[in-house]
BAROFI-508781 format. One record per residue: residue number from 1; x, y, z of N, C-alpha, C in turn; residue in one letter. Coordinates in Angstrom, 2 decimals, decimal comma. Atoms other than C-alpha are relative to their C-alpha. Last residue first. Example, Ala and Ser with C-alpha at 12.3 -4.5 7.8 and 13.67 -1.06 7.14 Angstrom:
[2; [-0,82; -1,19; -0,06]; [13,67; -1,06; 7,14]; [-0,77; 1,09; 0,73]; 'S']
[1; [0,89; -1,19; 0,00]; [12,30; -4,50; 7,80]; [0,90; 1,20; 0,00]; 'A']
END
This chain:
[159; [1,28; 0,53; 0,47]; [-18,84; -10,70; 14,39]; [-0,98; -0,12; 1,11]; 'S']
[158; [0,62; 0,89; -0,99]; [-15,94; -8,41; 15,31]; [-1,35; -0,46; -0,51]; 'A']
[157; [0,99; -0,66; -0,85]; [-14,28; -6,97; 12,25]; [-0,61; -1,02; 0,93]; 'R']
[156; [1,29; 0,69; -0,01]; [-11,16; -8,63; 10,98]; [-0,94; 0,76; 0,89]; 'R']
[155; [0,48; 0,30; -1,35]; [-8,27; -6,30; 10,28]; [-1,36; -0,66; -0,10]; 'S']
[154; [1,12; -0,81; -0,43]; [-6,87; -6,56; 6,82]; [-0,41; -0,39; 1,41]; 'R']
[153; [0,92; 0,80; -0,79]; [-3,39; -7,86; 6,17]; [-1,12; 0,89; 0,49]; 'T']
[152; [-0,26; 0,01; -1,44]; [-1,77; -5,76; 3,52]; [-1,04; -0,88; 0,68]; 'K']
[151; [0,61; 1,19; -0,57]; [-1,37; -5,71; -0,23]; [0,37; -0,02; 1,48]; 'V']
[150; [-0,57; 0,35; -1,29]; [-0,73; -2,29; -1,67]; [-0,76; -1,21; 0,54]; 'E']
[149; [0,84; 0,87; -0,80]; [-1,30; -1,63; -5,32]; [0,73; -0,34; 1,29]; 'L']
[148; [-0,77; 1,01; -0,71]; [0,28; 1,30; -7,06]; [-0,96; -0,79; 0,87]; 'S']
[147; [0,80; 0,91; -0,80]; [-1,32; 3,39; -9,76]; [0,92; -0,99; 0,67]; 'V']
[146; [-0,80; 1,18; -0,30]; [0,58; 6,37; -11,11]; [-0,83; -0,86; 0,95]; 'E']
[145; [0,04; 0,56; -1,35]; [-1,75; 8,87; -12,68]; [0,96; -1,17; 0,12]; 'A']
[144; [-0,99; -0,61; -0,89]; [-1,11; 11,07; -15,69]; [0,00; -0,51; 1,42]; 'G']
[143; [0,56; -1,22; -0,59]; [-4,24; 10,36; -17,74]; [0,90; 0,61; 1,06]; 'L']
[142; [0,11; -0,98; 1,09]; [-2,33; 7,86; -19,91]; [-0,51; 1,34; 0,54]; 'I']
[141; [-1,38; -0,38; 0,36]; [-1,38; 5,99; -16,72]; [-0,01; 1,08; -1,09]; 'H']
[140; [-0,45; -0,97; -1,00]; [-5,02; 6,04; -15,57]; [1,43; 0,47; -0,28]; 'L']
[139; [0,73; -1,25; 0,18]; [-6,09; 4,38; -18,81]; [0,49; 1,06; 0,98]; 'L']
[138; [-0,51; -0,61; 1,24]; [-3,37; 1,71; -18,57]; [-0,68; 1,35; -0,24]; 'A']
[137; [-1,34; -0,50; -0,32]; [-4,31; 0,99; -14,94]; [0,60; 0,69; -1,22]; 'V']
[136; [0,16; -1,20; -0,82]; [-7,98; 0,71; -15,91]; [1,35; 0,61; 0,37]; 'M']
[135; [0,53; -1,08; 0,82]; [-7,27; -1,70; -18,77]; [-0,08; 1,30; 0,79]; 'Q']
[134; [-1,06; -0,39; 0,94]; [-5,07; -3,90; -16,57]; [-0,45; 1,18; -0,86]; 'K']
[133; [-0,90; -0,88; -0,75]; [-7,70; -3,96; -13,83]; [1,10; 0,52; -0,92]; 'L']
[132; [-1,07; 0,60; -0,78]; [-10,08; -5,46; -16,33]; [0,80; 1,06; 0,74]; 'S']
[131; [-1,31; -0,55; 0,36]; [-13,45; -4,32; -17,60]; [1,06; -0,61; 0,93]; 'K']
[130; [-0,76; 0,96; 0,80]; [-16,42; -6,65; -17,16]; [1,38; 0,52; -0,39]; 'T']
[129; [-0,88; 0,79; -0,87]; [-17,95; -4,73; -14,25]; [0,82; -1,03; -0,78]; 'S']
[128; [-0,63; 1,07; 0,77]; [-19,46; -1,98; -16,37]; [0,98; -0,75; 0,91]; 'N']
[127; [0,81; 1,21; -0,13]; [-21,68; 0,03; -14,03]; [0,58; -1,18; -0,76]; 'T']
[126; [-0,14; 0,62; -1,32]; [-19,04; 2,73; -13,51]; [-0,81; -1,28; 0,18]; 'P']
[125; [1,34; 0,29; -0,52]; [-18,85; 3,42; -17,27]; [0,12; -0,71; 1,35]; 'D']
[124; [0,40; -1,09; -0,89]; [-15,45; 4,98; -18,00]; [-1,38; -0,20; 0,61]; 'L']
[123; [-0,93; -0,02; -1,13]; [-14,08; 1,73; -19,45]; [-0,40; 1,06; 1,03]; 'L']
[122; [0,32; 1,18; -0,83]; [-17,21; 1,41; -21,62]; [0,92; -0,07; 1,21]; 'R']
[121; [1,24; -0,30; -0,76]; [-16,70; 4,99; -22,82]; [-0,41; -1,19; 0,87]; 'Y']
[120; [-0,38; -0,91; -1,08]; [-13,13; 4,06; -23,75]; [-1,22; 0,37; 0,84]; 'L']
[119; [-0,61; 0,82; -1,05]; [-14,42; 1,07; -25,72]; [0,42; 0,87; 1,17]; 'Q']
[118; [1,08; 0,79; -0,61]; [-16,75; 3,36; -27,71]; [0,55; -0,86; 1,14]; 'A']
[117; [0,70; -0,83; -0,98]; [-13,88; 5,81; -28,29]; [-1,12; -0,77; 0,71]; 'P']
[116; [1,02; -0,89; 0,58]; [-11,98; 2,97; -29,95]; [-0,61; 0,89; 1,09]; 'S']
[115; [1,35; 0,54; 0,01]; [-8,75; 1,38; -28,76]; [-0,95; 1,02; -0,62]; 'T']
[114; [0,07; 0,95; 1,11]; [-4,99; 1,79; -28,97]; [-1,36; -0,66; -0,08]; 'G']
[113; [0,26; 1,35; -0,54]; [-4,85; 3,35; -25,50]; [0,02; -1,06; -1,11]; 'L']
[112; [-1,15; 0,35; -0,85]; [-3,22; 6,50; -26,90]; [-0,14; -1,40; 0,58]; 'S']
[111; [-1,14; 0,26; 0,90]; [-5,84; 6,59; -29,67]; [1,22; -0,43; 0,80]; 'R']
[110; [0,26; 1,30; 0,63]; [-8,62; 6,27; -27,10]; [1,15; -0,38; -0,93]; 'A']
[109; [-0,27; 1,02; -1,01]; [-7,12; 9,13; -25,09]; [-0,20; -1,38; -0,60]; 'V']
[108; [-1,44; -0,02; -0,29]; [-6,97; 11,38; -28,15]; [0,37; -1,08; 1,00]; 'Q']
[107; [-0,69; 0,62; 1,14]; [-10,47; 10,40; -29,29]; [1,51; -0,09; 0,27]; 'R']
[106; [0,25; 1,44; -0,09]; [-11,90; 11,14; -25,84]; [0,76; -0,72; -1,13]; 'V']
[105; [1,25; 0,44; 0,60]; [-10,31; 14,58; -25,94]; [-0,12; -1,52; 0,15]; 'S']
[104; [-0,18; 0,87; 1,17]; [-7,60; 15,60; -23,51]; [-1,37; -0,40; -0,54]; 'M']
[103; [0,15; -0,79; 1,20]; [-8,25; 18,58; -21,20]; [0,20; -0,81; -1,27]; 'G']
[102; [-1,16; 0,09; 0,90]; [-6,80; 16,57; -18,36]; [-0,09; 0,92; -1,20]; 'S']
[101; [-1,02; -1,00; -0,33]; [-9,27; 17,67; -15,65]; [1,11; 0,07; -1,05]; 'K']
[100; [0,63; -1,32; 0,01]; [-12,26; 15,78; -17,13]; [1,04; 1,11; 0,23]; 'E']
[99; [0,27; -0,30; 1,40]; [-10,12; 12,74; -17,89]; [-0,59; 1,41; -0,11]; 'L']
[98; [-1,26; -0,37; 0,64]; [-8,75; 12,80; -14,33]; [-0,20; 0,33; -1,48]; 'R']
[97; [-0,42; -1,30; -0,52]; [-12,22; 12,86; -12,77]; [1,27; 0,47; -0,72]; 'A']
[96; [0,94; -1,01; 0,48]; [-13,48; 10,01; -14,96]; [0,46; 1,40; 0,41]; 'Q']
[95; [-0,27; -0,20; 1,43]; [-10,34; 7,96; -14,28]; [-0,93; 1,06; -0,58]; 'A']
[94; [-1,26; -0,74; 0,10]; [-10,73; 8,45; -10,51]; [0,32; 0,28; -1,46]; 'E']
[93; [0,30; -1,38; -0,40]; [-14,38; 7,36; -10,68]; [1,25; 0,88; -0,11]; 'L']
[92; [0,78; -0,61; 1,06]; [-13,34; 4,28; -12,64]; [-0,33; 1,45; 0,32]; 'T']
[91; [-0,94; -0,34; 1,07]; [-10,62; 3,41; -10,13]; [-0,72; 0,70; -1,16]; 'L']
[90; [-0,79; -1,16; -0,46]; [-13,21; 3,60; -7,36]; [1,02; 0,43; -1,04]; 'R']
[89; [0,89; -1,16; 0,03]; [-15,55; 1,27; -9,28]; [0,75; 1,27; 0,42]; 'Y']
[88; [0,09; -0,38; 1,41]; [-12,73; -1,22; -9,84]; [-0,87; 1,24; -0,18]; 'L']
[87; [-1,32; -0,56; 0,35]; [-12,08; -1,27; -6,09]; [0,02; 0,46; -1,45]; 'A']
[86; [-0,07; -1,31; -0,64]; [-15,81; -1,76; -5,42]; [1,34; 0,69; -0,32]; 'L']
[85; [0,79; -0,92; 0,82]; [-15,96; -4,61; -7,93]; [0,06; 1,42; 0,56]; 'E']
[84; [-0,76; -0,18; 1,25]; [-13,12; -6,36; -6,08]; [-0,73; 0,97; -0,92]; 'A']
[83; [-1,13; -0,88; -0,32]; [-14,90; -5,79; -2,74]; [0,86; 0,25; -1,23]; 'M']
[82; [0,48; -1,38; -0,11]; [-18,12; -7,23; -4,18]; [1,15; 0,96; 0,28]; 'H']
[81; [0,38; -0,44; 1,34]; [-16,40; -10,42; -5,31]; [-0,45; 1,46; 0,02]; 'S']
[80; [-1,17; -0,19; 0,86]; [-14,66; -10,86; -1,96]; [-0,34; 0,53; -1,40]; 'P']
[79; [0,10; 1,01; 1,05]; [-17,81; -10,27; 0,17]; [1,13; 0,22; -1,01]; 'D']
[78; [-1,26; 0,04; 0,75]; [-16,64; -8,01; 2,99]; [0,02; -1,15; -1,01]; 'E']
[77; [-0,50; 1,36; -0,11]; [-19,71; -8,82; 5,12]; [1,32; -0,21; -0,76]; 'N']
[76; [-0,16; 0,31; -1,42]; [-20,42; -5,12; 5,64]; [0,63; -1,38; 0,19]; 'Y']
[75; [-1,16; -0,74; -0,49]; [-19,77; -4,47; 1,95]; [0,25; -0,28; 1,48]; 'E']
[74; [-1,22; 0,62; 0,54]; [-22,11; -7,25; 0,89]; [1,25; 0,71; 0,50]; 'L']
[73; [-0,14; 1,29; -0,67]; [-24,88; -5,97; 3,20]; [1,29; -0,68; -0,46]; 'V']
[72; [-0,43; -0,30; -1,38]; [-24,40; -2,39; 2,00]; [0,22; -1,29; 0,77]; 'A']
[71; [-1,39; -0,45; 0,03]; [-24,52; -3,58; -1,63]; [0,53; 0,30; 1,40]; 'D']
[70; [-0,86; 1,19; -0,07]; [-27,72; -5,50; -0,87]; [1,47; 0,38; -0,04]; 'M']
[69; [-0,34; 0,62; 1,29]; [-29,45; -2,20; -0,21]; [0,95; -1,18; 0,19]; 'P']
[68; [-1,42; 0,35; 0,04]; [-30,92; -1,52; 3,24]; [0,28; -0,67; -1,33]; 'V']
[67; [-0,33; 0,99; 1,02]; [-34,25; 0,28; 3,49]; [1,50; -0,22; 0,01]; 'S']
[66; [-1,35; -0,08; 0,54]; [-35,67; 2,11; 6,47]; [0,18; -1,08; -1,04]; 'G']
[65; [-0,47; 1,06; 0,89]; [-39,11; 2,89; 7,75]; [1,44; 0,23; -0,40]; 'E']
[64; [-1,13; -0,37; 0,84]; [-40,55; 4,91; 10,64]; [0,45; -1,22; -0,81]; 'R']
[63; [0,46; -0,30; 1,34]; [-43,99; 3,86; 11,86]; [1,13; 0,41; -0,94]; 'G']
[62; [0,33; -1,43; 0,06]; [-43,09; 4,06; 15,56]; [-0,55; 0,40; -1,36]; 'S']
[61; [1,28; -0,18; -0,68]; [-43,24; 0,23; 15,71]; [-0,44; 1,46; 0,00]; 'S']
[60; [-0,09; 0,00; -1,45]; [-40,44; 0,10; 13,14]; [-1,37; 0,25; 0,61]; 'L']
[59; [0,84; -1,01; -0,63]; [-40,80; -0,87; 9,50]; [0,10; -0,15; 1,51]; 'R']
[58; [0,54; 0,39; -1,30]; [-38,21; -2,73; 7,45]; [-0,78; 1,18; 0,57]; 'Y']
[57; [0,57; -1,12; -0,74]; [-37,24; -2,60; 3,80]; [-0,55; -0,54; 1,31]; 'T']
[56; [1,14; 0,37; -0,84]; [-34,99; -4,98; 1,92]; [-0,42; 1,24; 0,78]; 'F']
[55; [-0,01; -0,66; -1,31]; [-32,78; -4,23; -1,04]; [-1,15; -0,56; 0,80]; 'A']
[54; [-1,41; -0,18; -0,33]; [-31,87; -5,76; -4,41]; [0,16; 0,79; 1,29]; 'E']
[53; [-0,40; 1,13; -0,85]; [-35,39; -7,18; -4,90]; [1,51; 0,04; 0,30]; 'R']
[52; [-0,53; 1,04; 0,87]; [-35,76; -4,59; -7,69]; [0,48; -1,24; 0,74]; 'G']
[51; [-1,45; -0,23; 0,10]; [-36,18; -1,71; -5,25]; [0,67; -1,14; -0,76]; 'L']
[50; [-0,15; -1,33; 0,61]; [-39,98; -1,67; -5,72]; [1,48; 0,36; -0,17]; 'E']
[49; [0,08; 0,14; 1,46]; [-39,95; -5,44; -5,05]; [0,17; 1,34; -0,72]; 'P']
[48; [0,76; -1,08; 0,64]; [-38,69; -4,79; -1,50]; [-0,01; -0,15; -1,52]; 'D']
[47; [-0,79; -0,26; 1,20]; [-37,72; -7,96; 0,36]; [-0,83; 0,99; -0,82]; 'V']
[46; [0,35; 0,71; 1,23]; [-39,61; -7,66; 3,62]; [0,96; 0,37; -1,12]; 'F']
[45; [-1,16; -0,08; 0,90]; [-39,22; -6,66; 7,26]; [-0,34; -0,84; -1,23]; 'A']
[44; [0,11; 0,65; 1,31]; [-42,08; -5,90; 9,63]; [1,29; 0,19; -0,77]; 'E']
[43; [1,28; 0,71; 0,06]; [-42,58; -4,91; 13,27]; [-0,18; -0,74; -1,32]; 'V']
[42; [0,39; 0,30; 1,38]; [-39,00; -3,91; 14,03]; [-1,31; -0,79; 0,04]; 'I']
[41; [-0,36; 1,29; 0,61]; [-38,77; -2,53; 17,55]; [-0,45; -0,12; -1,45]; 'R']
[40; [0,49; -0,17; 1,36]; [-38,85; 1,07; 18,76]; [0,43; -1,22; -0,82]; 'D']
[39; [1,27; -0,74; -0,07]; [-38,48; 0,88; 22,55]; [-0,65; 0,15; -1,38]; 'Q']
[38; [0,92; 0,78; -0,83]; [-35,83; -1,86; 22,48]; [-1,38; 0,68; 0,07]; 'A']
[37; [-0,35; 0,00; -1,42]; [-34,17; -0,02; 19,61]; [-0,98; -0,88; 0,75]; 'T']
[36; [1,00; 0,56; -0,91]; [-34,18; -0,28; 15,80]; [0,53; 0,02; 1,44]; 'P']
[35; [-0,43; 1,15; -0,80]; [-31,72; 2,05; 14,05]; [-1,13; -0,48; 0,91]; 'T']
[34; [-0,12; -0,27; -1,43]; [-33,20; 4,31; 11,41]; [0,31; -1,28; 0,77]; 'P']
[33; [0,52; -1,33; -0,31]; [-30,93; 3,68; 9,60]; [-1,44; 0,08; -0,46]; 'M']
[32; [1,17; -0,44; 0,75]; [-29,44; 0,18; 9,76]; [-0,44; 1,39; 0,46]; 'A']
[31; [-0,46; -0,63; 1,24]; [-25,89; -0,45; 11,00]; [-1,16; 0,55; -0,83]; 'K']
[30; [-0,70; -1,25; -0,32]; [-27,02; -1,11; 14,61]; [0,48; 0,73; -1,26]; 'A']
[29; [0,99; -1,06; -0,14]; [-29,54; -3,73; 13,42]; [0,70; 1,36; 0,17]; 'Y']
[28; [0,46; -0,40; -1,34]; [-26,61; -5,89; 12,38]; [-1,01; 1,14; -0,03]; 'P']
[27; [-0,13; -1,45; 0,00]; [-26,42; -7,41; 8,87]; [-0,58; 0,50; 1,32]; 'F']
[26; [0,48; -0,65; -1,22]; [-25,79; -11,14; 8,46]; [0,17; 1,50; -0,16]; 'K']
[25; [-0,84; -1,06; -0,54]; [-25,47; -12,77; 5,05]; [-0,65; 0,59; 1,23]; 'F']
[24; [0,64; -0,75; -1,08]; [-26,90; -16,08; 3,86]; [1,01; 0,99; 0,56]; 'V']
[23; [-0,92; -0,67; -0,92]; [-25,92; -17,62; 0,52]; [-0,78; 0,83; 1,01]; 'R']
[22; [0,03; 0,55; -1,36]; [-28,47; -20,00; -0,98]; [0,93; 0,67; 0,99]; 'G']
[21; [-1,12; 0,93; -0,15]; [-27,59; -19,27; -4,62]; [0,09; -0,55; 1,41]; 'G']
[20; [0,03; 1,08; 0,98]; [-29,81; -16,22; -4,68]; [1,23; -0,86; 0,16]; 'R']
[19; [-0,14; -0,43; 1,39]; [-29,56; -14,22; -1,49]; [-0,13; -1,21; -0,92]; 'A']
[18; [-0,24; 1,18; 0,84]; [-30,78; -14,86; 2,06]; [-0,02; 0,46; -1,46]; 'R']
[17; [0,37; -0,24; 1,38]; [-30,39; -11,85; 4,34]; [0,38; -1,22; -0,83]; 'V']
[16; [-0,61; 1,09; 0,75]; [-30,37; -12,50; 8,06]; [-0,53; 0,09; -1,42]; 'E']
[15; [0,79; 0,50; 1,12]; [-31,03; -9,25; 9,90]; [0,76; -1,17; -0,59]; 'F']
[14; [-0,50; -0,09; 1,36]; [-29,32; -8,72; 13,22]; [-1,03; -0,52; -1,00]; 'Q']
[13; [0,25; -1,35; 0,51]; [-30,00; -8,11; 16,90]; [0,60; 0,19; -1,40]; 'R']
[12; [-1,31; -0,49; 0,41]; [-28,46; -11,42; 18,05]; [-0,08; 1,43; -0,56]; 'K']
[11; [-0,94; 0,33; -1,08]; [-31,60; -12,26; 20,04]; [1,39; 0,54; -0,33]; 'R']
[10; [0,07; -1,02; -1,05]; [-33,81; -10,38; 17,59]; [0,95; -0,28; 1,15]; 'N']
[9; [-0,53; 0,72; -1,16]; [-32,74; -12,55; 14,66]; [0,09; 1,03; 1,12]; 'D']
[8; [-0,47; -0,78; -1,13]; [-34,93; -11,26; 11,85]; [0,52; -0,92; 1,08]; 'L']
[7; [0,44; 0,47; -1,31]; [-35,34; -12,97; 8,51]; [0,59; 0,90; 1,07]; 'D']
[6; [-0,60; -0,74; -1,11]; [-35,13; -11,63; 4,95]; [-0,61; -0,54; 1,30]; 'I']
[5; [0,78; -0,10; -1,22]; [-35,74; -13,69; 1,83]; [0,76; 0,79; 1,06]; 'A']
[4; [1,08; 0,98; 0,05]; [-34,66; -14,11; -1,80]; [-0,90; 0,15; 1,22]; 'V']
[3; [0,31; 0,54; -1,32]; [-32,48; -11,04; -2,23]; [-1,21; -0,92; -0,13]; 'I']
[2; [1,40; 0,00; -0,43]; [-31,10; -10,39; -5,70]; [-0,15; -0,65; 1,37]; 'K']
[1; [0,35; 1,31; -0,52]; [-27,43; -9,60; -6,28]; [-1,42; 0,10; 0,57]; 'M']
END
């Protein structure tokens, strides 16, 4: 997700990140590294073109700099779409690890899934967000894993 603008709210001690589509996300100074303090204040914050406008960079009065990727902002704000992608990403990493340990060939796993090796590689690609949960559960089952989903009430973080 691309960042359009970054504003500072020194009273609330947080960054205000404006993303495409007009969405605004808050990110507290305390979560940033290096952490701004009263003695080492933020003197500049900008959307970083060198990071593909998917992160912002800030500079402290001491000269130290830090960058915050949009993924960290989305995770802090528990963006529903991002959290779903994060769960799929974790399943992908688990599938990669289990395939490596299984000793099974890619062709063998693809055959068991009823798909092509190319499709299996797409399932194992952590950047592919178009795969389905159903596909990942089937893959993990073939690799000897039992996947269970737990639905529970999440605790709300203090805003």
